N, C-alpha and C positions, 0 to 999 in steps of 0.2 A: 621410240617404238617399244620401250620397256613395258613388259607385261604388268598388269595389275595382279598382285599376289596376296593381298591382305587376308582374304577369306581362306585361301589355301594354307597360308602360314598358321592362321588360328586353328584350323582343323587339324593340321599336323601336330601342333602343340597338344591339342586335345587327345589325338590318337596315341601320342607317346606316353601318355599316362596309363594306358591300358593294353597297348600292343607293343611288343618288343621292337624298338626302333621306329615305331609308328607305322610300320608296313607289315603286310602279311606275306611278302616275299622279298628277299634282299634285292632282286632285280629292279624293284620299284624305288629303291632308295637313291638319293642323289649324292651319296657320300663321295663318289668318285668324281663328281663334276661340281660339287659345291651347292650350298643352299638346301632348300627343302622341296619335296615333290609337289607337283600340282595335283589337286583333287578334282577328279572329273565328275561332272554332273550328268552329261548325256553325250551321245554321239550320233552322227548321221553321215552316211556316205564316206567321204574321205576326211571328215572333220571331227574333232573332239571339242567339247565346250566345257570349260572348267567352272568352278564355283564363283570365280570373279567375273564371269561373262566373256572371257577370252575365247576366240575361235582359233583352233590350232590345226594346221594341216598335218595329218597323222601318217608317219612312216613306221609306226610300231605295230599297229593293227592287232592290239592285244597280244603282242609277241608272235604274230603269224597267222592266227586263225581266220582273220577277216579278209580273205582274198577277194571276196565280193564287195567289200566295203561294209561299213556299219549299217545295221538295220535294213538289210536287203529285203525288199517286200516279200519274196518267196519264203525267206527264212522266218520272218516275223509272223507271216500267215500260218506257217506250219507249226510254230511253237504255240501260237494262240489256239489253234485247233486241238493240239495235244493237251494243252492246259485245261481246256473245257472238259476233258475226260478224267483228269486227275493228275497228280504229280509223281506218284511212285506206288508200286503195288507189291514189290517183293515176289513177283511171279512173272513168268514169261509173257512177252507181248510179240505180236507179229512185226512190230517196228524193228525189234532186234534182229529178226531173221532177214528182213528187207535190207537193212544196212549191211549185215554180214554178206548177203548175196551180192550186193553192189560192190563191196570191197573185194570179194573173191573174183568177181568178174573183171575188176579194174586193175588190181595189183598183180603183176605177172607171177610172183612166187607163192602167193597165198592160196591155199586150198581149203583151209579151215581157219577160223578166227574166233577169238574170245574177247569180249568187251570188258574193259575195266574203267577206272574212274580218272586216271591221270597217266601222263607219260612215265612218271616214276614207277607206278604200279606195273605198267607194261614192260619196262626193262627189267625190273625185279623179277617178274614172272617169267619172262623169256629166258633169263639166266637160270632160274630154277628148272625150267623145262629142259634146257640144254644139258645141264648137269645130270638130271634124271634120265634123259635119253641116252647119253654117252657113258654114264656111270663114271665120269671123271669130274675133277673139281677145279682145275685151273682155267683162268679166263685171261685172254689178252685184250687190253683196252689201249687206246692211244691218248697220249698227253694232250690236253686241251679239248678233247671230246667230252661233253657233258651228257650224262645219261640219267639225270634226276638225282635225287639225294639218297640213292641206295648206298648203304654202308660200304659194300665191297667195291663200288665204283667211284666213291667220292675221294679219289686219289688223283692228283694233277688234273682236276676237272676244269672245264671251261665255265662260261656264263658267269654268274655272280661270284663263284668261288675264285675266279681270277680277279674280278673287279674289286672284291673286298679283301684280297690278299690272303685267302684261306684255301690253298690248294689241297689241303687235306684237313678235315674238320676234327676238332676236339669232340670227344664223345663217340668216336668210331674206334673200337678196340683193335689192337694190332692183329688179332686173329681174324677179324673180318676182312682184312685186306691181304692176308698171307698168301692167298691163292690168286691174287690179281697181279698180272705181269704188265708193266707199263712200257710201251714203245713209242717212238716218235711217229707221228702221222707222216705218211708218204715214204717211210723208210722200208723199202722192199728187202734190202739186204739184212736189216735187223730182224724183220719178220721171218725170213727164211732161216736165219741162224737160230732163232728161238725155237722154231719148229724142229729143226734138226736135233737140237739138244733136248727138247722137252715134249715133242709131239705126242707121245703116248699118254701124257697127263693133261693135255689141253682139251677142255670141253668145247670152248667156243672162242671166236674172235668177234668182238662187238665194236662197231664204229659208226659214226655219222658218215654216210657216203659222200655228202658234201657237208663240211663242218659249218655250223652256224653259231657255235658257242665259244669260239675265240675270234669272233668275226667270221666272215665267209671265207673259207679256205677250200680250194678245189682239190680234188684228187689228182695227183700227177698221172700222166699217161702210164697205164699198166698197173697202177697200184691196186685198184679194186679187183682186177683180174688176178693179181698175185695173191690177194687175200682169199679169193675163191679157190684158186688152185691149191694153196697150202692147206686149207681146210679139207678139201676133197682128198688130197693125198694122205692125210693123217687121221681121217675119220672124225674131225672136229666139225662143229656147226658154225656157219657164218651168219651173224646177226646184223642186219642193217637197222640202225636206229633212224627211222624216218618220221619221227614225231614232228620234226620241223619241215623236212623236205617232201613228205608224203602229200600228194595232190597240190604241192606248191611249185616245184621246179618242173613238173610235168604231171599229167593226169594220173599216171600210174606210179609216180614218185621217181626218185633218182635211179632206181633199178630199171625202170622203163627207159629213162633218158640215156643211161650208160650201157644197157644191155647185159647187166650182171644179175644173176638170180641168187639171192641168199636163201638160207634154209629157214630162217625166222626173220620176221619184220615187226618192229614196233611202230605204232601210229598214235597220233593224237592231234591236237590243234584243229586242223581243217575238218577232220572227220566228225567233229562236234560243232563246227560252225560258230564257235565262241562259247559253247557250254563246256563244263568240265567233263572230259572224256579221254579215254585211251583205249588201245587195243593191241593185241599181239596175235600173230598168225604165221602160218607157214605150211610146210609139207604135211599132208594128212598123217603120215606115219609118225612124225614128230609130235604133232598136236594131239594125237590119240593117246599120249601118255598122261594127258591132263585129266584130273578127276572131273566128273564121275566115271569116265571111260577107263582111265588109267590110274596109276598110283600117285602121280605128282599133284599135290593139293594146292589149289588156288581158289579163292572165293572173294566175293564182294557183295555186300547187301544191296547197294545201290547201283551195281553194274548193269549196264543196259537201260539206264533211266529213260523213260519214254520221252521226256522233253529233250534230252540230249540226242536221242535217236532221231527224233523228228527234225531237229535242227541240222544234224549231220546229213540226213537224207536229202533235205531241201538244198543244202549247200552242194553236195556232190552231184545231184541231178542238174542243178543250174550250171555247174562247171562242165558237165558232160554235154549239155545242150549248147552252151555258149562257146566252148572250146577257146578260151581267151589267151592261151599260153603264148602264141606267137606275138600277139599284140603286147601282152605284158612284158615279154622279153625285150621287144624292140623299144618300148617306152623306158624300161629300166636301163637298157644300154644307152639310150639318149641322155638319161639323167646322169649316169655314171660318166659318160664322155664329157658332159657339161661340167660336172664337179671337178674332174681331173684337169680340164682345161683351165678352170678358174684357179685351182690350187697352183698349177704350173705358172700362170700369169702372176700370181702373188709371190712366187719363189719359195713355196712351202714344200719340203720333201713329203712325198706321199706315195701310196700304192692303192690300187683299187681292185676289188674282186667282185665278180657277179656270176650268179647262176640263175637263169630264169628271172623271177621277180624278187630275188634276194640279192643284197649287195652290202658291201662295207667299204668305207674309205679309211685306210690306215695311215696314221701320221708317222711314217718311217720311210727311209730311203732304201730299205732292203725288201726284196720280194718275200711275201709271207706265204710259207709253205707248211709251217708246223708251229708248235707252241713256242719254240725257242726264238724263231724269227718274229712271231707276233709280239713277244715280250720286248722287242726293241722299239715298240711304238712310244711316241712322246704323249703320254696320257695327260700331261698338263696342257699341251696344245689341244688335244681333243676336248678337254673340259672347257677351254675357251671357245672352241668351235661350237660345242653344244649350247653354251649360254648365248652366244651371238645369234645362232639360229633360232633359239627359243624366243629371244627378244624380237625376232622377225616373224614370230608365230608359226615356226616350223618345229614340229614335235618329233624328235629323234630318240632312239634308245640312249639311255643315260650311262652308257659304257662304251669304251672303244672296242670291247670284245663281244659285241652283239651284232646280229644281222639287222639290217633295215629291210622293210617290206613295201613293195608297191602293190596296190590293189586295182581291181577293175573300176573302182570309183574315181581313181586319180585321172584327171584330164590332161591333155597336152599342155594347157595353160598352167596347170598345177606344176608340171615338170619345169616349164620355163620360169615360173615364179621361184621355184626352189633353187634353180641354178643361179638366178639373179641374186637371191638372198645369200647364197654361198659365196658369190663373188664379193659382195659387200663384207661378209664375215671374214673371209680370207684377207682382204685388204686391211681390215681393222687389226687382225692378228699380226700381219706382217709389219704394220706400223708401230706396234706396241714395243 
């Protein structure tokens, strides 16, 4: 069942001559699992097709945006219609307002929203707004939460920074992180102690309400409320990074699922339906400090790009009409139950975490509640699992510390096939 890889290997060798590491994002590199990445030619529904003609059942979904599956007819039609009118104008369009109105209507905490071009831009901008609004400089982040490659937040970050062993990056000066306070995720006591000691200097707490960037890690009971209460008591802003969870774990995001209202929210991925996009929004009084209304400057030449707006509108409207979240959650639960049963049958220590249509299988015998426990995973065993699944034409994230995603395009038979492939993979790992 081994994949054909000759054309992908040749293309990777070619890319390495002009692109650092042959990839334009470290998350695409296969350094943690061995070998070289597959080069994708096209996608349809739940499948990717690579240069060698392999058809792969996809649980990456472009790292989250494709909740509808690849090339959903409503999305393709909307993009084609927008493309007929042009690609970018550097001037306002009605599409920007329509998407903003839909986001404000759908996300409980957002009263005003500003479009940007990536999740990194969104978190960078939200921090600047929080500091400008509070006139404070310090920010609390949690180890293992990844908020893009913003200098001040690239400290004990998740995602590729974990996979590639770079928890803090060279090139980030010490001064850039001097005002960043790192706490353990789910540590209510540490949060309260830090606010008692430094509450008057803290501008914001930023976190993933459900972590996706050290694998899926759920908030402990009371943790999100503790973050909300501490910020309210001390006049700091609570920022939910919902770039991954927004419109993924529920239509209104994790804040709708858990009933916690942040002051600012960052969005990305699904609100662009696969196009490069990001957004940040929140309370009107907070957002009104943003230029040109207020003094906090943030700009972007291509922000609100009409193709991205059309793609995002079609995606969110389809989700609103279909309301697939219960079905997605049940199918994801069925998949995770099947994976854990297969791992147990093979005698492999493991933990599983799931929220909505996001999940991770961790190769550790310890419950994963924060970065420290995530780092107990057997990454060598994960690499073997990844390759065994890839040989069975199942495409998973190439890191133990990433979320997997189920889409509306995945069928019950796809779930069954994946569980069967995992049982074979686990048996091979146990026998080695």
